[in-house]
C-alpha positions in Angstrom: -10.7 9.0 -6.4 -8.5 12.0 -7.2 -11.4 14.4 -6.6 -12.2 12.9 -3.2 -8.5 13.0 -2.2 -8.3 16.6 -3.2 -11.5 17.4 -1.3 -10.0 15.9 1.8 -6.8 18.1 1.3 -4.5 15.2 0.6 -1.8 14.9 -2.0 -0.9 11.8 -3.7 2.2 11.7 -1.5 0.0 11.9 1.6 -2.4 9.2 0.4 0.6 7.0 -0.5 2.1 7.4 3.0 -1.1 6.8 4.7 -2.1 3.7 2.7 1.3 2.1 2.3 1.1 2.3 -1.5 3.7 4.1 -3.6 2.9 7.5 -5.2 3.2 5.8 -8.6 0.6 3.2 -7.6 -1.8 5.9 -6.3 -1.4 7.7 -9.7 -2.1 4.5 -11.6 -5.2 3.9 -9.6 -6.4 7.4 -10.1 -5.9 7.1 -13.9 -7.8 3.8 -14.0 -4.7 1.8 -15.1 -4.3 -0.4 -12.1 -6.5 -1.3 -9.1 -5.8 -2.1 -5.5 -6.9 -5.3 -3.8 -10.3 -5.5 -2.0 -8.4 -4.9 1.3 -6.6 -1.9 -0.3 -9.9 -0.4 -1.5 -11.3 -0.7 2.0 -8.2 0.9 3.4 -8.4 3.8 0.9 -12.1 4.3 1.6 -11.3 4.4 5.4 -8.5 7.0 4.8 -10.7 9.1 2.5 -13.7 8.7 4.9 -16.0 7.4 2.2 -17.8 4.3 1.1 -15.9 1.8 -1.1 -18.6 2.2 -3.8 -17.7 6.0 -4.1 -14.2 5.0 -5.2 -15.8 3.3 -8.4 -17.5 6.5 -9.5 -15.6 7.9 -12.5 -16.8 11.4 -13.2 -16.0 14.6 -11.3 -19.8 15.5 -11.1 -20.4 12.3 -9.2 -17.4 12.8 -6.9 -18.3 16.5 -6.2 -21.7 15.4 -4.8 -19.8 13.9 -1.8 -19.2 17.3 0.0 
């Protein structure tokens, strides 16, 4: 998710503000330590303008194919 967020020009702070999550929670999601709810996934995908499935991709090479 971090790669997609960065491609969209968003910081963790921006994404946190737009999603209603804390910066700490965004960081935990990006590091794979925690996960949002299904509704949260849908909201993050909407903010990042991508499909929910893309948020499950783990490698930068997969994420970079989104451009």
